[in-house]
N, C-alpha and C positions, 0 to 999 in steps of 0.2 A: 301196086299199093304204095302210098307215100310212106316216108319214114315216120315212126311214131313219136319223134321229138323234133323240135324246131331247128332249122338250120339258119346260120348267119354267114356272112362273107367277110373275110379279111382280104381286102384288095390292096396289093402292094404297089398299085399304080405303076406297073412296069412299063418301060419303054422298050418295045421289041426291036430286034435287030433291023435296021433300015428305016425305023420310024424316027420322027422328030418328037421332042417332048410334048408339043401340042397334040400330036396324033395319039400319043400314049394317054394323055389326059382326056382326050375325046373318047377313047375306048372305055376308060373308067367311068366317065359320065354316062355313056350309053349302057354300060353294064348295070349301073345303079337304076336306070330307068326300067330296064328289063327285069331286074331283080325285084323291083317293086311290083311289077305285073305278075311275076312268077310266084310271089308269096314268101320270099326270104324275109326273115325277121329284121335284120339290121345289116349295115355295112360299116366296117371300121377301116381306117387308114392309119398306117404306122409312120412314125417319125424316123426317117433315116437321113443321114448326111453324107456327103462326099461319095455318093454312089450314082454313077451315070445311068444305070439301068432302072432306077427307082425315082419317081417324080413326086413323092409325098413329103418332102422335107418341110414345107410350110403347111403343116397338117390342117390347121384351122382355116387357112385360105382355101384349100381344096375342099374341105367340108362345106364351106360357105357356097362355093360354086356348085357343087353337086346338089346341095339342099335347094338352091334356086332353080334347079332343073328337074326336080322330083317333087312329089306331092305328099307322100305318106310315110315312106320307109324311114326307120330310125337310122341316124348317122352319128358316128363318133370316132374316137381315136383308139387305135389298138397297137401302140398307144402313144400318147405324149410322154416323152422322156423327161420327167419332172426335174432332175438335176440340171438340165440345160436351161431352165427358166426360173423366174421368180413365181411363186404361187399367185401373186397379185396379177401378173400379166396373163397367166392362163385363166384366172377367174374372169378377167375383163374380156378376153377373147371368146371363151365359151359362154360367158354370160351374154355377150352380144349375139352369138349364134342362137342361144335359147330365146332371146327376145324376138329375133327375126323369125324363128321357126319353133314356136312353142310345142313342147311335148315330143320333139323329134331328136333332141341332141343329148348325147351322153359322153362321158369322159373316162377313157381307160388310161391308167397311169403306170408307167414303168420306171424302174430305178436305174437301169443301165443307160449309158450315154447314147447308145444307138450308133456309135461310130468309133473311129480310132482316136488315139490320144492327141495326135497333131490337130485333128479337127476339133476336139474338145477345146484345145488352146485357141483355135480360131474363133470358136463360139464365145470366147472370153468368160468361160465358166471355170470355177474352181473344181478340180477333180475330186476334192473331198466333199463336194455338195451332196453326193449320194448318201453320206453318213447321217444326214438329217432327214432322210426320206419320210419316215413316219410323221415327224413333226410338220414337214412341209405339206403332206397330204391333209393333215388336220387343219392347218392354216388355210389351205385352199378351200376345203369343205366349209370352213367358217365364212370365208369371203363370199361363197355362193349361198350361204344361209342368211341369217338376220343378225348374228352376233359375231362381229369380227374379233379375232384374237390379237389384233394389232391395234392398240388404243389410238383412236383418232383417224384410222385409215379404213375406208370402205371401198369395195369394188363397184364402180359405176361405169358400164353395166356389169351385172353379175349378182349384186346383192338381192337376195330373195328368190333367185331363179331355181335354186335347189337342183342344179344339174346333177344327175346321178353319177356316182363314181364307181369304177371297177379297178381293182388292183391286178396288175398283170405281172407274170414272172415265170421263171423256169427253175426255181430253187425253193428250198424250204423257207428262206427268208421272206419272200413275197407272200407265201401261204400264212406265215405267222402274222404279218402286218394286216393282211385281209381279215384274218380271224379276229385279231384284237380290236380292229376298228369296225367290225360287223359289216363288211362290204363284200360284194361278189368277187370271185377270184377267177381269173382267166389264166390257164396254163399254156405256155408256148410249146406244146408237144409237137407242133408241125416242124420245128427245127431244133429243139433242145429237149429230147424226150426222156432223158435218163432218170430224172427225179419225179416223174409224173405220179406214180402210185403213192409214194411217200408224202409228197406235197399235198395231194388232195386229201389223203387220210388225216394228215396233221391239221389241215384247214377245217375239215368237218369236225374233228375232235375238239378243237380249241375255239371254235366260232362263238362269238358273243353277240347276241342280237343288238341291233341298233335302230335308230329312228328310220334309217333308209331300208333296212333289211331285217326281217324277223327270223329267217332260217337260212342256212348256207345255200349258196348258189354257185355252181361250177360250170365254167365254159372251158372246153378243151379244143385246142387247135389241131387240125388234121388236113393233110394235103389230099386233093382229089384229082385224078387224071382219068376222066371218063372218055370213052371212044366207042365207035360202032362195033368194034370187036376187041376181044381180050388181047389178041396179038398186036393190034395197032396201039392199044394203050400201053403195052409193055415197051414197044419201040419208043413211044413218047417219053416214058419214064427214063429210058436210057439217055435220051437227049437232055432231060433235066439233070441227070447225074453228071453228064459230060460238062454241062454249063457250070455246075458247081465246082468241078475240078478246075476249070479255067478261072473261076472266080477266086478260089483259094490259092491258086498258084501265081496270082498277080499278073504283071505285064508279060512275063515269059509264057504264062498259060494261055494268053490270048491267041498265040500262034500254034497251039497244040492241034494236031489233026485228031479226027475221031479215033483213029487207031491208037494214038498216043494217050488220049484221054481214057480210053478203055483199058489200056495197060495199067494206068494209075489206079483206076477203079478196081481192077482185079488183083491188085497188089495188097499186101498187108496194110500199108498206109491208107489205101483207098477205103478200107473197112470203116474208118471213122466217118468219112463223107457219106457212105451209104447208110450208116447208123443214124446220122442226123435226121434223115427223112424216113425212118423206119415206119412211122405212122402215116402211110400213104395208101389210099384206096385206089386201086388200078384195075380198070376193066370196063365192061359194059355197065349200063345203069343198074341192072340186077346184081352184078358182082359187087359194084360199089356200094349199093344199098346194104347188102349182107355184111360187108366189111364195116360200114359205119355203125350199124346196129351192134356188132360185136365190140367195136372200139368204144362206143359210148358206155357199154356195160363195163368194159375193162377199166376205163378212166373214171368210172363212177360220176359221169358228167350229166348235168341237167340239160345242157344243150351243146351243140357243136358249132364251132366257127371254122369255116372251110377256106383254104387257099387254093388257087388254081395255078400251079407252077409251070404249066405247058409253055415252052419258050416261043413257039411260033403262034402268031396271032390267030390263025385259022383253027388250029387245034385247041387253043385257049377258049375261043368262042364255042366250039363244038362241045367241049367238056362242060361248060356251064349250061348249054342248052339241054344236054342229056341229063345232067344232074337235076335240072329244074323239073323234069318229069316225075321226080321222086320227092319233091318238096311238099311238106304239110303247109298248105296255104294259110297264112296268118293275116292276110290283108282284109 
């Protein structure tokens, strides 16, 4: 039986070990084509900078490429980190996408820079830009509408496209912004789970209807590692955790053996790394389905957006193929 709620994909556009960037992007494009056939509702791509294993830094460019190689599936950002850009630039980029692919483009917005402070400086952005996030969201929304908030300035393309917005976050702040502006709210529980329940409750309690949305709508992120057996899925999860240890320990971590990474994971300090991905469905399709149903109820979510963290490309593909057997077809 399929899951009783729609599933979407957050594709981190990963470049697996031994792959080129082009090969990683080819895998993301093929995933979108298959996801369209399988019945996933949408695919989002996240803006990350200065990360060699993630190829979605130029988020709108990647969306344009995938849109040109698919036909129906909704595509968007999960998200564009608005403090890194001017609202006008993002309105022009996503307005262009909306004109090229009507009805298929949406725009998720985050407040964090999506990178480290040195990279923020390289982006030539003011670190204080995040302080005006609510105002920037409203300015962007107006550029995509018909009445600009900046006298004498319009977004061309962009004006009148009405690209739908979603506020993304992992704290109470994002929930407050989404509620005040009457926008959907996506919580990053796949890597920052601590405030999930409080943020969703606050969002639903304080939501104010808007022209875009009449009632609250919550998307919750969750990791999925599906395999042909529960034991195999657990082994893949351990690989995921080891890769996170290596990521968070920097250059020194790149040379850690599996045994050394396991020692870190099993230590008190490794508990935080394990906790970051506590919302992970691990097992066979039936095991994963049961977990996702329970998680959706726990998160009070209207839909789930799923990441596939399996580090090896073959297990990554197999996980998506198995999950697809449980998708409620929306095509």
